[in-house]
C-alpha positions, -999 to +999 in steps of 0.1 A: -353+142+254-321+124+261-338+096+281-365+093+254-338+087+229-325+059+251-359+043+249-359+047+211-324+031+210-336+002+232-364-004+206-338-010+178-336-046+191-370-050+174-357-036+141-374-061+118-408-052+133-400-015+129-389-020+093-422-038+085-441-010+102-423+016+081-431-004+049-467-004+060-466+034+065-451+039+031-479+018+016-505+038+034-490+071+022-489+059-014-525+047-014-536+079+003-522+101-024-532+077-052-568+077-041-569+115-041-552+117-075-576+091-090-608+107-076-608+140-095-603+125-131-633+103-123-654+134-115-642+150-147-651+119-167-685+117-150-693+153-160-682+147-196-694+111-201-659+098-210-642+065-204-606+064-191-595+054-226-612+083-243-600+107-216-564+095-220-567+096-259-579+132-256-549+141-234-526+124-259-542+144-288-538+176-268-501+167-263-497+161-300-513+195-308-490+212-283-459+195-297-469+205-332-475+241-320-442+242-301-423+228-330-438+254-354-430+282-330-395+270-326-390+268-364-405+302-370-383+320-344-351+299-345-332+325-365-346+355-347-342+345-310-312+340-287-300+305-280-315+306-244-350+309-259-343+280-282-333+260-253-365+269-235-385+256-265-365+223-263-373+220-226-410+225-232-410+200-261-392+174-239-417+179-210-446+175-234-431+143-250-426+129-214-463+137-205-475+121-238-454+090-231-469+085-196-504+090-209-497+064-237-484+040-209-515+045-188-537+040-220-521+006-226-529-005-190-564+010-193-571-010-225-560-042-208-580-039-176-608-012-178-640-013-198-648+011-226-682+021-213-680+054-192-704+042-165-688+008-162-654+026-160-666+048-132-680+017-113-647-001-119-626+028-106-648+032-075-644-005-068-607-001-070-609+029-046-629+008-022-604-021-024-574+002-021-590+018+010-595-017+025-558-025+018-549+009+034-568+000+066-553-034+067-518-018+064-528+006+092-539-023+114-506-042+107-487-009+114-505-005+147-500-041+157-463-040+149-457-007+167-478-019+197-457-051+198-425-030+200-437-004+225-453-029+249-422-050+249-400-020+255-422-008+283-424-043+298-387-044+298-384-010+314-409-020+341-389-051+348-357-031+350-373-005+373-387-033+395-354-052+396-335-020+403-359-012+432-355-047+447-317-043+447-316-007+460-299+001+493-322+018+518-309+053+512-314+052+475-348+036+480-359+063+503-349+090+478-375+076+454-400+062+479-426+036+472-450+062+457-425+074+432-415+039+422-452+030+418-459+061+397-429+051+375-440+015+370-476+024+363-483+059+349-448+068+336-445+035+318-480+040+302-469+075+291-437+062+276-456+035+258-479+062+242-449+083+233-432+053+216-463+044+197-466+080+185-429+081+174-429+049+155-465+051+143-480+085+136-448+104+136-436+083+107-469+076+090-483+111+089-452+128+075-451+102+048-487+109+039-478+146+037-447+139+016-467+117-008-494+144-013-469+172-017-448+152-041-478+146-063-487+183-061-451+192-069-454+170-100-485+190-112-471+225-105-440+230-085-442+268-083-478+268-072-468+244-044-440+268-033-466+296-032-488+276-009-461+272+018-454+309+024-471+306+058-450+276+068-426+297+091-457+310+110-469+274+114-435+263+128-434+292+153-470+283+164-461+246+169-429+254+188-447+278+212-474+253+221-449+224+224-429+244+249-460+251+270-472+215+268-438+201+277-437+220+310-473+209+318-465+173+311-436+174+335-459+190+362-485+163+357-459+135+362-447+151+395-483+155+407-490+119+399-462+108+422-478+129+450-512+113+442-498+078+447-481+089+479-514+101+495-533+071+482-507+046+495-503+062+529-541+065+536-550+030+524-520+012+539-527+028+573-565+027+570-571+014+605-548+040+620-568+066+601-601+052+615-587+048+650-578+085+652-609+096+633-588+113+606-610+102+577-620+138+569-583+149+570-572+122+546-602+130+523-590+166+523-555+156+514-568+134+486-591+161+474-563+186+472-539+164+453-566+154+428-575+191+425-539+198+416-539+170+390-572+183+376-558+218+373-527+206+355-548+183+332-571+212+323-541+234+314-529+205+292-564+202+276-565+240+271-532+244+253-537+212+233-571+224+222-558+258+215-530+245+193-554+227+170-573+257+157-542+278+153-525+251+132-557+244+113-562+281+105-527+284+092-533+253+071-565+266+057-547+299+050-522+280+030-549+262+010-568+295+005-537+312-010-534+283-034-571+282-043-570+319-052-538+317-071-549+285-090-583+299-098-567+331-112-545+310-135-573+287-147-600+314-152-578+338-170-558+312-188-526+327-174-491+313-167-480+343-145-492+360-114-479+395-118-443+392-129-439+357-113-442+328-137-461+299-120-464+274-149-453+270-185-488+264-199-522+273-184-535+247-159-566+227-167-595+225-143-588+188-136-552+195-128-562+222-104-588+200-087-563+173-082-538+199-068-564+212-043-573+176-033-537+168-026-532+199-005-563+190+015-550+155+018-517+169+032-535+191+057-552+162+075-519+145+086-505+179+094-534+185+118-528+151+135-491+159+138-498+189+160-514+165+186-487+139+183-461+163+198-481+164+230-479+126+234-442+125+225-433+152+251-454+134+277-435+102+268-402+121+271-411+133+307-420+097+316-387+084+302-369+109+325-385+094+355-380+058+344-343+062+335-335+083+366-344+052+386-327+027+363-295+048+361-295+057+398-261+050+415-264+028+446-250+042+478-239+007+488-219-004+457-214-040+448-178-050+444-166-060+409-141-086+424-160-103+451-143-126+476-162-156+489-160-176+521-162-214+518-181-231+545-192-216+578-177-183+587-155-181+619-158-145+630-174-111+624-153-080+632-167-045+636-138-020+636-140+017+644-174+020+626-190+054+625-223+062+609-248+090+606-279+098+585-271+135+588-236+149+595-249+169+625-265+139+642-240+110+645-257+076+653-227+053+658-193+065+669-162+042+667-180+010+674-157-020+679-169-056+684-157-091+677-183-118+673-170-154+671-193-179+654-217-195+678-218-166+702-251-152+715-251-114+720-278-091+734-277-054+726-297-031+748-304+006+745-332+032+743-351+039+712-330+059+686-297+048+702-286+030+670-293-006+678-313-012+646-288+009+626-261-015+636-282-044+624-288-026+591-250-023+587-245-060+593-271-067+566-253-042+543-284-021+538-262+009+546-224+013+543-205+028+573-192+064+570-159+052+582-144+020+597-152-015+584-172-046+589-154-079+582-161-115+580-131-137+585-109-108+576-128-100+544-144-065+542-181-066+536-175-042+506-154-070+490-181-096+495-211-104+474-242-089+491-262-119+481-237-143+497-236-122+529-273-121+532-277-158+526-258-163+559-282-140+578-318-144+588-336-113+603-367-112+624-378-076+629-404-059+651-423-047+620-431-082+607-435-083+569-456-111+555-470-116+520-506-120+510-500-157+505-506-189+524-488-196+558-468-223+540-456-200+514-446-173+540-427-198+561-409-212+530-401-177+517-363-177+513-362-215+515-383-226+485-368-261+483-377-270+519-400-299+524-433-297+543-418-317+572-390-292+575-416-264+575-435-281+603-403-286+623-394-249+620-429-238+629-428-261+659-395-246+671-410-211+667-441-223+686-463-215+656-474-250+646-501-252+673-520-220+664-516-227+627-532-261+629-558-253+655-568-216+651-566-212+613-593-227+592-572-240+564-541-246+585-509-241+565-530-232+534-546-202+551-539-170+532-527-144+557-539-112+539-519-082+529-491-077+554-505-106+574-535-085+586-556-116+592-533-127+619-525-111+653-492-094+660-478-123+680-489-148+653-471-128+626-439-127+647-439-165+652-444-171+615-415-148+608-394-166+633-403-199+617-393-185+584-359-175+598-353-208+615-361-227+583-334-208+565-308-224+587-287-193+589-253-188+603-264-156+619-298-151+634-308-115+642-338-109+664-348-072+664-375-068+691-389-100+676-409-110+707-424-076+715-459-087+706-458-122+720-474-132+753-452-142+782-459-179+779-449-180+742-418-159+749-407-184+775-411-212+750-392-193+724-364-186+749-361-224+754-359-228+716-331-202+714-313-219+742-314-252+722-300-233+691-271-217+710-238-226+696-251-239+663-253-203+649-245-167+659-275-151+676-278-113+680-308-101+700-319-065+701-344-061+729-358-040+757-366-071+778-338-078+802-351-113+807-336-123+774-301-113+786-300-147+804-294-163+770-265-141+762-228-149+763-222-111+761-244-081+767-238-047+753-255-013+757-254+014+731-250+048+747-243+081+728-234+060+697-208+039+716-210+002+723-204-005+760-202-039+778-232-042+801-238-058+835-274-067+828-266-104+822-252-107+857-283-090+871-305-113+851-286-143+862 
């Protein structure tokens, strides 16, 4: 529940709305108990044909008779009884005087606002009950709206924090959560937390207040009879705790299965053409069927225990009412004040008082029944909060420096010194790599798949931090630089081109939003993309490329990505197999473009194509994790 409390603390920024919601809940509780208290006197008056005034006058007369009787009894026995008994008479007389005073107060108000005719009185009271019920529902609507406002704002804020955290994660941290886990957190977990917060600030406050209002009124009528009715409360608490423990574990299980569900769904639909190409539709259907079966099984367990908890709590509640009914009926029928040797009341209860007492207990049982279901929602919200805050509170593997150093103007040199890196300690990827890259140099790095070429690029972009050694720019360690400043100097074109489901223009301008259309055209022309954009695409630069650029060919996607990198005007241009899907003619044209750009920026080319080594000032090969000067450039020349 620790993380759920964090969400509750976050909600305190909306304290005015929560205070207003609580005021509404108090109003609902008071109207709820008042309606119950008012209903049974009306029934009594209906049966006897009395008005409110005559009913109150009768109660005042009864009080006068009791006072006279008590005073006579006290006077007759004052010399023959101990002082304690005399004090008992004084207490009873004071209670009766208080009851008479309240009835006289009510009579004054009744004479002012209620008619004398019994039928008109009943119609008037029923009208008041209808109006008070309308006010109660208006307060409930206001309560729901205020709580909804707070919870949706909190959840929106958490979603934004999770999304922002995900965007700034280094690769290792991101891979620990994966896209499916982040998606589950932003969608399902956020919804679960929203429901939990609504339950806490809404029903978890409103329903107990309704219980308290009813029990307080019942306590006023007969305190000892109320205490008798709660003898089964310990059993009710044990029952609720047992089912809550079961439900909490199931809620956690459902959240975990939900992340697996998103994983299967994303993998299959994101790679749908691969699935079709290898005729694996049936296999993916089976995976999806299994994960949904697991979710169904967990959901059915949740439904079972939730459903089972309701009859148990309701039976115990009915048992509490039954005990009170039997005890109260015994007192009224036999005109008794004691049950056995236990005194329940000072004077015998009237039928009307007992009816009101029963009504108040029944009125308290309804919110108690609702509270048993609320705990399920709160525990589900707590499990959702654990997932959300585990992402928000995650510690990045590549930490941002608190005292960042900056480089004014264009950098002069990048230094890689004794860099070692591994994803797993038993499988080193880079081993004491050393390299000096002056600004304006063009480097080509060769090597087989898995040799560490792309890993070196990831280190340059600070997506990972080296295990040992350092990367420096003009003598400043990357760890002491702002990651944002570093990446603004770099433009990366990778083999797995990533485009957005937006227009060609928006994709080229991505990262350079202030660029003019003419600059976009110039960058596209340099990347040899302008011709196919204007001739092959129906809407030209306004053509929407589809999710991941699926409406374009592989070569077209790479040229748009290259245009995007050129438009950024970087100090360091990194091409990671960026021409692997481009035809030979286009590659030759791009080589000419790169040749023109030489000297104006640092260019690092990761490639398998030895023809590109002709562009290089220096060529290196990665072998067994070490960077070795290569002779390929001489061969290519």
